[in-house]
C-alpha positions as CSV (number, residue, x, y, z in Angstrom):
1,X,74.1,-167.8,-101.8
2,X,75.4,-165.2,-104.2
3,X,79.0,-166.0,-105.4
4,X,81.6,-163.2,-105.9
5,X,82.5,-162.6,-109.5
6,X,85.5,-164.7,-110.5
7,X,87.5,-161.7,-111.6
8,X,87.0,-160.0,-108.3
9,X,88.0,-163.3,-106.4
10,X,91.2,-163.6,-108.5
11,X,92.1,-159.9,-108.0
12,X,91.7,-160.3,-104.2
13,X,93.7,-163.6,-104.2
14,X,96.7,-162.1,-106.2
15,X,96.5,-158.8,-104.2
16,X,96.7,-160.6,-101.0
17,X,99.5,-162.8,-102.1
18,X,101.5,-159.8,-103.2
19,X,100.9,-158.0,-99.9
20,X,102.0,-161.2,-98.0
21,X,105.1,-161.5,-100.0
22,X,106.2,-157.9,-99.4
23,X,105.3,-158.1,-95.8
24,X,107.3,-161.3,-95.2
25,X,110.3,-159.8,-96.9
26,X,110.0,-156.3,-95.4
27,X,109.4,-157.4,-92.0
28,X,112.6,-159.5,-91.8
29,X,114.7,-156.7,-93.3
30,X,113.1,-154.0,-91.2
31,X,113.8,-156.0,-87.9
32,X,117.3,-156.5,-88.9
33,X,117.7,-152.8,-89.6
34,X,115.9,-151.9,-86.4
35,X,118.2,-154.0,-84.2
36,X,121.5,-153.0,-86.0
37,X,121.2,-149.3,-86.8
38,X,123.1,-146.8,-84.9
39,X,121.5,-144.6,-82.2
40,X,119.3,-145.4,-79.1
41,X,118.2,-149.0,-79.1
42,X,114.6,-149.5,-78.4
43,X,113.4,-152.2,-76.1
44,X,112.0,-155.1,-78.2
45,X,109.8,-156.3,-75.3
46,X,107.9,-153.0,-75.6
47,X,107.6,-153.3,-79.3
48,X,106.0,-156.8,-78.9
49,X,103.4,-155.3,-76.4
50,X,102.6,-152.4,-78.8
51,X,102.1,-154.9,-81.7
52,X,99.5,-156.8,-79.5
53,X,97.9,-153.4,-78.9
54,X,97.6,-152.7,-82.6
55,X,96.2,-156.1,-83.2
56,X,93.5,-155.7,-80.4
57,X,92.4,-152.4,-81.8
58,X,92.2,-153.7,-85.3
59,X,90.3,-156.7,-84.3
60,X,87.9,-154.7,-82.3
61,X,87.1,-152.5,-85.3
62,X,86.6,-155.7,-87.5
63,X,84.2,-157.2,-84.9
64,X,82.5,-153.8,-84.7
65,X,81.9,-154.0,-88.4
66,X,80.7,-157.7,-88.1
67,X,78.1,-156.6,-85.5
68,X,76.6,-154.0,-87.9
69,X,78.6,-151.0,-86.5
70,X,76.4,-151.3,-83.4
71,X,78.4,-150.5,-80.1
72,X,75.8,-152.2,-77.9
73,X,76.0,-155.5,-79.9
74,X,79.8,-155.2,-79.9
75,X,79.7,-155.0,-76.0
76,X,77.2,-157.9,-75.9
77,X,79.3,-160.1,-78.2
78,X,82.5,-159.4,-76.0
79,X,80.6,-160.1,-72.8
80,X,79.2,-163.3,-74.1
81,X,82.4,-164.6,-75.5
82,X,84.9,-163.6,-72.9
83,X,83.1,-163.1,-69.6
84,X,80.4,-165.7,-69.8
85,X,82.9,-168.4,-71.0
86,X,85.8,-168.2,-68.5
87,X,87.0,-171.7,-69.1
88,X,87.1,-171.0,-73.0
89,X,88.9,-167.7,-72.2
90,X,91.5,-169.4,-69.9
91,X,92.4,-171.9,-72.6
92,X,93.4,-169.0,-74.9
93,X,95.9,-168.0,-72.2
94,X,98.2,-170.8,-73.6
95,X,98.6,-169.5,-77.2
96,X,98.8,-165.9,-75.9
97,X,101.7,-166.6,-73.6
98,X,103.5,-168.7,-76.4
99,X,103.1,-165.9,-79.0
100,X,104.5,-163.4,-76.7
101,X,107.6,-165.7,-76.0
102,X,107.8,-166.3,-79.8
103,X,107.7,-162.6,-80.8
104,X,110.4,-161.6,-78.4
105,X,112.6,-164.6,-79.6
106,X,112.2,-163.3,-83.2
107,X,113.6,-160.0,-82.2
108,X,116.6,-161.8,-80.5
109,X,117.1,-163.9,-83.8
110,X,116.9,-160.7,-86.0
111,X,119.6,-159.1,-83.7
112,X,122.1,-161.9,-84.4
113,X,121.2,-163.3,-87.8
114,X,121.3,-161.5,-91.1
115,X,117.9,-161.0,-92.6
116,X,118.4,-163.7,-95.4
117,X,119.5,-166.4,-93.0
118,X,116.8,-165.5,-90.5
119,X,114.1,-165.7,-93.2
120,X,115.3,-169.1,-94.3
121,X,115.8,-170.6,-90.9
122,X,112.3,-169.4,-89.6
123,X,110.7,-171.6,-92.4
124,X,111.4,-174.5,-89.9
125,X,108.1,-173.5,-88.5
126,X,106.6,-175.5,-91.2
127,X,108.2,-178.6,-89.7
128,X,107.1,-178.0,-86.2
129,X,103.6,-177.1,-87.4
130,X,103.4,-180.4,-89.2
131,X,104.6,-182.5,-86.3
132,X,102.2,-180.9,-83.8
133,X,99.4,-181.2,-86.5
134,X,100.1,-184.9,-86.5
135,X,100.3,-185.3,-82.8
136,X,97.4,-183.0,-81.7
137,X,95.0,-183.0,-84.7
138,X,95.8,-186.4,-85.7
139,X,96.5,-185.2,-89.3
140,X,97.9,-187.6,-91.8
141,X,100.6,-186.3,-94.0
142,X,101.3,-187.5,-97.7
143,X,104.7,-189.2,-98.4
144,X,105.6,-186.1,-100.5
145,X,105.0,-183.8,-97.4
146,X,107.2,-186.0,-95.2
147,X,109.8,-185.8,-98.1
148,X,109.4,-182.0,-98.1
149,X,110.1,-181.8,-94.4
150,X,113.3,-183.7,-94.8
151,X,114.3,-181.3,-97.7
152,X,113.4,-178.3,-95.4
153,X,115.7,-179.5,-92.7
154,X,118.5,-180.2,-95.1
155,X,118.1,-176.9,-96.8
156,X,118.1,-174.9,-93.4
157,X,121.1,-176.8,-92.2
158,X,122.9,-176.0,-95.5
159,X,122.2,-172.4,-95.1
160,X,123.6,-172.4,-91.5
161,X,126.8,-174.1,-92.6
162,X,127.1,-171.7,-95.5
163,X,127.3,-168.8,-93.0
164,X,130.4,-170.4,-91.2
165,X,133.7,-170.3,-93.1
166,X,136.4,-173.0,-93.2
167,X,138.2,-171.6,-90.1
168,X,135.0,-171.7,-88.0
169,X,134.6,-168.0,-87.8
170,X,130.9,-166.8,-88.2
171,X,130.5,-165.0,-91.5
172,X,128.3,-162.6,-89.9
173,X,131.3,-161.2,-88.0
174,X,133.0,-160.5,-91.3
175,X,129.8,-158.7,-92.5
176,X,129.2,-156.8,-89.4
177,X,129.0,-153.1,-90.0
178,X,130.5,-150.2,-88.0
179,X,128.4,-149.4,-85.0
180,X,126.5,-152.6,-84.9
181,X,126.2,-154.6,-81.7
182,X,128.1,-157.9,-81.3
183,X,126.7,-160.7,-83.2
184,X,126.3,-164.2,-81.7
185,X,125.1,-166.6,-84.4
186,X,124.4,-169.4,-81.9
187,X,122.2,-167.4,-79.8
188,X,120.5,-166.1,-83.2
189,X,119.9,-169.6,-84.3
190,X,118.7,-170.9,-80.8
191,X,116.2,-168.1,-80.7
192,X,114.9,-168.8,-84.2
193,X,114.5,-172.5,-83.4
194,X,112.8,-171.7,-80.2
195,X,110.4,-169.4,-82.1
196,X,109.8,-172.1,-84.6
197,X,108.8,-174.6,-81.9
198,X,106.5,-172.1,-80.2
199,X,105.0,-171.0,-83.5
200,X,104.2,-174.6,-84.4
201,X,102.5,-175.5,-81.2
202,X,100.7,-172.4,-80.6
203,X,99.4,-172.3,-84.2
204,X,98.0,-175.9,-84.1
205,X,96.5,-175.2,-80.6
206,X,94.9,-172.0,-81.8
207,X,93.6,-173.9,-84.9
208,X,92.0,-176.5,-82.6
209,X,90.4,-173.7,-80.6
210,X,89.0,-172.2,-83.8
211,X,87.5,-175.4,-85.1
212,X,86.0,-176.4,-81.7
213,X,83.8,-173.3,-81.2
214,X,81.4,-171.2,-83.3
215,X,83.6,-168.0,-82.6
216,X,84.8,-165.8,-85.4
217,X,88.6,-165.5,-86.0
218,X,88.5,-161.8,-85.2
219,X,86.9,-162.4,-81.8
220,X,89.5,-165.0,-81.1
221,X,92.3,-162.5,-82.0
222,X,90.6,-160.1,-79.5
223,X,91.0,-162.9,-76.9
224,X,94.5,-163.5,-77.8
225,X,95.6,-159.9,-77.7
226,X,93.6,-159.1,-74.3
227,X,95.4,-162.1,-72.7
228,X,98.7,-161.4,-74.3
229,X,99.0,-158.0,-72.9
230,X,99.5,-159.1,-69.3
231,X,102.1,-161.6,-70.3
232,X,103.9,-159.1,-72.6
233,X,104.0,-156.5,-69.7
234,X,105.5,-159.2,-67.3
235,X,108.0,-159.9,-70.0
236,X,108.9,-156.3,-70.2
237,X,109.7,-155.8,-66.5
238,X,111.3,-159.3,-66.3
239,X,113.8,-158.5,-69.1
240,X,114.1,-154.8,-69.1
241,X,112.8,-153.7,-65.8
242,X,115.8,-151.5,-65.0
243,X,115.8,-149.9,-68.4
244,X,112.1,-149.3,-68.2
245,X,112.5,-147.4,-64.8
246,X,115.3,-145.2,-65.9
247,X,114.6,-144.7,-69.6
248,X,110.8,-145.2,-70.0
249,X,108.6,-147.5,-72.0
250,X,109.0,-145.7,-75.4
251,X,112.8,-145.2,-75.1
252,X,114.4,-145.3,-78.5
253,X,111.2,-145.1,-80.4
254,X,110.8,-143.0,-83.7
255,X,108.8,-143.2,-86.8
256,X,110.6,-146.3,-88.0
257,X,109.8,-148.3,-84.8
258,X,106.1,-147.4,-85.0
259,X,106.1,-148.5,-88.7
260,X,107.7,-151.8,-87.6
261,X,105.1,-152.4,-85.0
262,X,102.3,-151.9,-87.4
263,X,104.0,-154.0,-90.0
264,X,104.3,-156.9,-87.5
265,X,100.7,-156.5,-86.2
266,X,99.4,-156.5,-89.8
267,X,101.1,-159.8,-90.6
268,X,98.4,-162.0,-89.0
269,X,95.5,-160.1,-90.7
270,X,97.2,-160.6,-94.2
271,X,97.6,-164.3,-93.5
272,X,93.8,-164.5,-92.7
273,X,93.0,-163.0,-96.1
274,X,95.4,-165.2,-98.0
275,X,94.0,-168.4,-96.3
276,X,90.5,-167.2,-97.4
277,X,91.2,-166.2,-101.0
278,X,94.2,-168.3,-102.0
279,X,95.5,-172.0,-101.4
280,X,98.6,-173.4,-99.8
281,X,100.6,-173.6,-103.0
282,X,100.2,-170.0,-103.8
283,X,100.9,-169.1,-100.2
284,X,104.1,-171.0,-100.4
285,X,105.0,-169.1,-103.6
286,X,104.6,-165.9,-101.6
287,X,106.9,-167.1,-98.8
288,X,109.4,-168.4,-101.2
289,X,109.4,-165.1,-103.2
290,X,109.9,-163.3,-99.8
291,X,113.1,-165.4,-99.3
292,X,114.5,-164.3,-102.6
293,X,113.7,-160.7,-102.0
294,X,115.3,-160.8,-98.5
295,X,118.5,-162.4,-100.0
296,X,118.8,-159.8,-102.9
297,X,118.0,-156.9,-100.7
298,X,120.4,-158.1,-97.9
299,X,123.2,-158.1,-100.6
300,X,122.7,-154.3,-101.1
301,X,121.6,-153.2,-97.7
302,X,123.7,-155.3,-95.3
303,X,126.7,-156.3,-97.5
304,X,125.4,-159.9,-97.5
305,X,127.7,-162.4,-99.2
306,X,125.7,-164.7,-101.3
307,X,127.5,-168.0,-101.7
308,X,126.7,-171.1,-103.8
309,X,126.1,-173.1,-100.8
310,X,123.6,-170.6,-99.3
311,X,122.0,-170.5,-102.6
312,X,121.6,-174.3,-102.9
313,X,120.2,-174.4,-99.3
314,X,117.8,-171.6,-100.0
315,X,116.6,-173.4,-103.1
316,X,116.0,-176.6,-101.1
317,X,113.9,-174.6,-98.6
318,X,111.8,-173.0,-101.4
319,X,111.4,-176.3,-103.2
320,X,110.3,-177.9,-99.9
321,X,107.6,-175.3,-99.4
322,X,106.1,-175.9,-102.8
323,X,106.3,-179.7,-102.2
324,X,104.5,-179.5,-98.8
325,X,101.7,-177.5,-100.2
326,X,101.2,-180.0,-103.1
327,X,98.1,-182.2,-102.7
328,X,98.3,-185.3,-105.0
329,X,94.6,-186.2,-104.3
330,X,93.4,-182.6,-105.2
331,X,95.7,-182.7,-108.3
332,X,94.2,-186.1,-109.6
333,X,90.7,-184.7,-109.1
334,X,91.5,-181.6,-111.1
335,X,92.9,-183.8,-113.8
336,X,89.6,-185.8,-113.9
337,X,87.6,-182.5,-114.1
338,X,89.7,-181.3,-117.0
339,X,89.2,-184.7,-118.8
340,X,85.6,-184.9,-118.1
341,X,83.8,-181.6,-117.1
342,X,80.6,-183.6,-116.3
343,X,82.4,-185.3,-113.4
344,X,82.8,-181.9,-111.4
345,X,79.4,-182.2,-110.1
346,X,79.9,-185.8,-108.7
347,X,83.3,-184.7,-107.0
348,X,81.5,-181.7,-105.4
349,X,78.9,-184.1,-104.1
350,X,81.7,-186.3,-102.5
351,X,83.0,-183.4,-100.7
352,X,79.6,-182.8,-99.1
């Protein structure tokens, strides 16, 4: 098999990491702005549905390219994967439903937490993902990873406590800008924690589905989006049925909302590229840098007050991300290779 040039691989790796960093930071800031700006408020449940539509269209295009740009082969692949395997398709209903709930909860969280706190708190999805990986996939974690998870929880708790002053009044109320809707930090925190829980379970469940069948990740995304749409529409009518009837599905939409939908839909595709061309430590670097960007940007865009306690908590979270992605076994192998280049062939043989 012909290997891609090293320079090309490095370029793709760092390009994908830069893109992921910007997407993570900009998405949190954009969601916060969209939910607090003056004017007609769009229905977040409809934005979640439209994001799934964007994912579906993108995944269909990618599978079309995989099938040699042949429409008949695309139809055959869809029929064989979705129609001829009904039980497999039904299993995808679980993560489809959970992802819809998660994305709706993220909008609730972004409505009641400042962008920096939202970005830091949502990193608890690392904890829930790790716990479900141990339970469902029987994965064993290194002692350093367990330590990283403890540091993560302490860091997020510190950030949350930093946002409450000594009198018990939420700091976000002091920072609330004129025209913004009322802020409820407890509701925002609960929504973020719920989204972390759903993200962890759905992610591990989906990973198990990917590893258990010879189906491409893009075809799986088509299944996810197709099955997510009915759940998303039900959520729209359950939460916002009256507003949908009186104002319409696209009430409050403008160019910024469409941009937000495409930004959210593109997140999953960017992660897929990062997983392919980068490693966990570099991915953690991208996430950590996104937290820093969100904090700095929030100071200028939303009058966010960066305290020493918040900084300490955010530093703990960033450090825990790096520590969780550190593999001592891999580091030891790399050290052996550097000391004795001839051992690289033996180590590769052990992997096989």
